[in-house]
KERO-519733 format. One record per residue (C-alpha): residue number from 1; residue in one letter; x, z, y. Coordinates in pm, whole numbers. Layout:
BEGIN
num,residuo,px,pz,py
NUM,A,X,Z,Y
...
***
This chain:
BEGIN
num,residuo,px,pz,py
1,X,-444,2457,1374
2,X,-158,2612,1583
3,X,188,2541,1618
4,X,285,2771,1394
5,X,44,2644,1059
6,X,124,2297,1209
7,X,491,2388,1153
8,X,461,2543,819
9,X,259,2240,675
10,X,518,1947,849
11,X,802,2176,667
12,X,648,2169,329
13,X,548,1822,341
14,X,886,1694,351
15,X,998,1982,69
16,X,790,1760,-107
17,X,809,1464,-20
18,X,1090,1430,154
19,X,1044,1197,422
20,X,638,1140,615
21,X,516,913,805
22,X,411,999,1166
23,X,82,826,1095
24,X,80,1037,764
25,X,165,1363,983
26,X,-113,1329,1241
27,X,-397,1276,953
28,X,-247,1573,790
29,X,-294,1791,1036
30,X,-561,1651,1266
31,X,-405,1617,1516
32,X,-308,1322,1821
33,X,33,1144,1753
34,X,153,1318,2088
35,X,120,1694,1994
36,X,263,1533,1592
37,X,586,1440,1817
38,X,625,1728,1999
39,X,657,1949,1648
40,X,904,1744,1577
41,X,1074,1737,1833
42,X,1136,2124,1862
43,X,1153,2117,1433
44,X,1448,1806,1431
45,X,1612,2019,1793
46,X,1599,2324,1499
47,X,1842,2076,1330
48,X,1583,2104,993
49,X,1426,1785,1061
50,X,1545,1393,1142
51,X,1322,1151,1362
52,X,1308,823,1192
53,X,1184,544,1281
54,X,846,579,1276
55,X,802,928,1091
56,X,1064,1203,985
57,X,1273,1347,725
58,X,1418,1584,558
59,X,1784,1674,642
60,X,1797,1851,255
61,X,1586,1588,123
62,X,1710,1280,132
63,X,1646,1127,-173
64,X,1787,857,-316
65,X,1460,698,-529
66,X,1292,710,-235
67,X,1209,404,-77
68,X,1230,332,288
69,X,949,434,549
70,X,733,492,305
71,X,524,764,199
72,X,445,901,-122
73,X,179,817,-419
74,X,-7,1096,-417
75,X,26,1179,-38
76,X,-126,815,105
77,X,-354,833,-147
78,X,-553,1120,37
79,X,-500,856,446
80,X,-860,654,379
81,X,-963,695,42
82,X,-1298,533,154
83,X,-1232,271,350
84,X,-1014,196,24
85,X,-1264,208,-277
86,X,-1408,-89,-67
87,X,-1207,-294,-14
88,X,-1060,-184,-431
89,X,-1484,-291,-521
90,X,-1517,-626,-396
91,X,-1062,-686,-473
92,X,-1241,-658,-794
93,X,-1531,-948,-809
94,X,-1274,-1140,-792
95,X,-1134,-1148,-1179
96,X,-1247,-1285,-1379
97,X,-1232,-1170,-1779
98,X,-960,-1349,-2018
99,X,-733,-1404,-1694
100,X,-411,-1330,-1641
101,X,-324,-1098,-1246
102,X,-39,-960,-1095
103,X,-131,-610,-952
104,X,112,-486,-742
105,X,222,-101,-633
106,X,22,120,-379
107,X,-239,363,-389
108,X,-526,119,-214
109,X,-398,-136,-549
110,X,-453,201,-741
111,X,-779,228,-664
112,X,-864,-141,-835
113,X,-794,-113,-1070
114,X,-1025,164,-1210
115,X,-1267,-106,-1117
116,X,-1113,-340,-1402
117,X,-1315,-214,-1687
118,X,-1250,-428,-2048
119,X,-1240,-773,-1942
120,X,-939,-857,-2203
121,X,-670,-868,-1908
122,X,-366,-936,-1916
123,X,-247,-785,-1621
124,X,160,-751,-1493
125,X,217,-477,-1275
126,X,496,-291,-1147
127,X,364,16,-1046
128,X,366,356,-1272
129,X,-1,486,-1191
130,X,-140,158,-1242
131,X,55,99,-1633
132,X,-39,429,-1741
133,X,-408,481,-1622
134,X,-479,77,-1759
135,X,-319,210,-2069
136,X,-547,468,-2148
137,X,-847,451,-2046
138,X,-870,67,-2091
139,X,-779,-210,-2349
140,X,-660,-500,-2071
141,X,-259,-618,-2188
142,X,30,-422,-2015
143,X,326,-531,-1903
144,X,585,-405,-1672
145,X,916,-498,-1515
146,X,1216,-400,-1617
147,X,1428,-180,-1315
148,X,1468,140,-1112
149,X,1134,378,-1152
150,X,1043,481,-698
151,X,928,888,-798
152,X,817,932,-446
153,X,606,558,-520
154,X,549,537,-892
155,X,696,175,-818
156,X,911,-34,-1089
157,X,1201,-226,-873
158,X,1455,-404,-1023
159,X,1763,-532,-833
160,X,1782,-893,-1038
161,X,1664,-1136,-857
162,X,1554,-1230,-1287
163,X,1258,-989,-1451
164,X,1043,-971,-1776
165,X,769,-1095,-1455
166,X,1013,-1363,-1394
167,X,890,-1561,-1782
168,X,459,-1544,-1696
169,X,195,-1714,-1400
170,X,-31,-1545,-1280
171,X,-392,-1686,-1133
172,X,-349,-1416,-851
173,X,-156,-1145,-694
174,X,-354,-851,-550
175,X,-110,-677,-293
176,X,-140,-405,-27
177,X,203,-403,283
178,X,272,-186,481
179,X,214,-309,853
180,X,32,-724,834
181,X,167,-918,1152
182,X,147,-1264,1234
183,X,491,-1242,1096
184,X,312,-1175,761
185,X,283,-821,496
186,X,542,-667,588
187,X,677,-324,406
188,X,961,-134,562
189,X,1186,-113,270
190,X,1415,-396,129
191,X,1425,-328,-242
192,X,1096,-353,-200
193,X,1083,-642,-24
194,X,1300,-840,-215
195,X,1081,-695,-560
196,X,741,-787,-331
197,X,849,-1120,-268
198,X,927,-1238,-649
199,X,555,-1104,-725
200,X,421,-1404,-515
201,X,643,-1717,-625
202,X,493,-1608,-979
203,X,64,-1633,-884
204,X,-142,-1910,-724
205,X,-304,-1696,-546
206,X,-200,-1410,-322
207,X,-443,-1194,-185
208,X,-420,-895,5
209,X,-500,-557,52
210,X,-487,-385,357
211,X,-719,-156,542
212,X,-803,-220,936
213,X,-422,58,954
214,X,-214,-176,900
215,X,-363,-374,1137
216,X,-166,-158,1444
217,X,119,-14,1236
218,X,423,-168,1226
219,X,765,-294,944
220,X,1053,-448,963
221,X,1052,-730,661
222,X,817,-1023,551
223,X,710,-991,276
224,X,480,-1260,141
225,X,397,-1520,502
226,X,34,-1523,657
227,X,2,-1947,550
228,X,116,-1753,204
229,X,-167,-1519,199
230,X,-548,-1684,25
231,X,-779,-1390,57
232,X,-716,-1062,319
233,X,-943,-784,230
234,X,-980,-510,497
235,X,-1253,-336,620
236,X,-1560,-326,868
237,X,-1291,-113,1082
238,X,-1088,-454,1177
239,X,-1092,-518,1525
240,X,-1119,-869,1679
241,X,-782,-982,1819
242,X,-632,-898,1370
243,X,-1001,-1123,1294
244,X,-804,-1379,1549
245,X,-517,-1370,1430
246,X,-621,-1459,1029
247,X,-843,-1782,1168
248,X,-531,-1844,1305
249,X,-330,-1897,1020
250,X,-633,-1994,733
251,X,-628,-1686,541
252,X,-1057,-1664,433
253,X,-1176,-1224,540
254,X,-1352,-994,359
255,X,-1498,-744,520
256,X,-1609,-447,268
257,X,-1806,-144,473
258,X,-1918,157,282
259,X,-2234,263,554
260,X,-2152,633,369
261,X,-2034,900,84
262,X,-2128,720,-217
263,X,-2257,436,-41
264,X,-2140,98,-277
265,X,-1922,-175,7
266,X,-2153,-457,141
267,X,-1975,-756,193
268,X,-1927,-971,501
269,X,-1661,-1288,386
270,X,-1558,-1543,687
271,X,-1361,-1846,620
272,X,-1053,-1963,799
***
């Protein structure tokens, strides 16, 4: 793709979504980090975009109801689809009929709800898209929190400590992350991080669903300490240093592998 074409794609992405991460643009443009950074530097010098930590935003499209440092839901859906599908299938196997579970917002957790079927679950979720899918396509009961709809990411978040979820307690919480470090599951937006901490308090078991790219991503806010995570499901591209970090934190790891398009996930279990 030539520079002019990349430029058009970048500006169209920012027009549609207001902001984008560098990671998303490199995948979208099929270009190296260095190439995309060079394009963004030129666009910024022309006064067309604003560089921010980890990405870029449109000058004329600072959206009040968009979360800091987060890609839009539709953009994130296209990233690592096969990995997310494999992780989601493994997560769905952990859900027992009749359980009360919390499913946090995100595209990997959204992939999970498509595999739940009619298990007579009570699902607490702050994801507009997950709630909509469960309501239309299953007989599972769904409860949403009160709060503001962040349209770009498709999540409903409340700035208050108390919301409807405080009246429920779940056996399992399924949750994603912007990044994973030795500190825990990381996020970039304070409202989102605060909301996820409240979800963690309402569940016995925290199950993280993160593709392997999240171990090299960055996040500045701790949403969940690593020692609170009982199980982490990732894909076979995860590196040894990440697995060692999880072992030291006593996190059980499930590695879901995809052998190719349409292949079923194979599971590797690593005990802490």
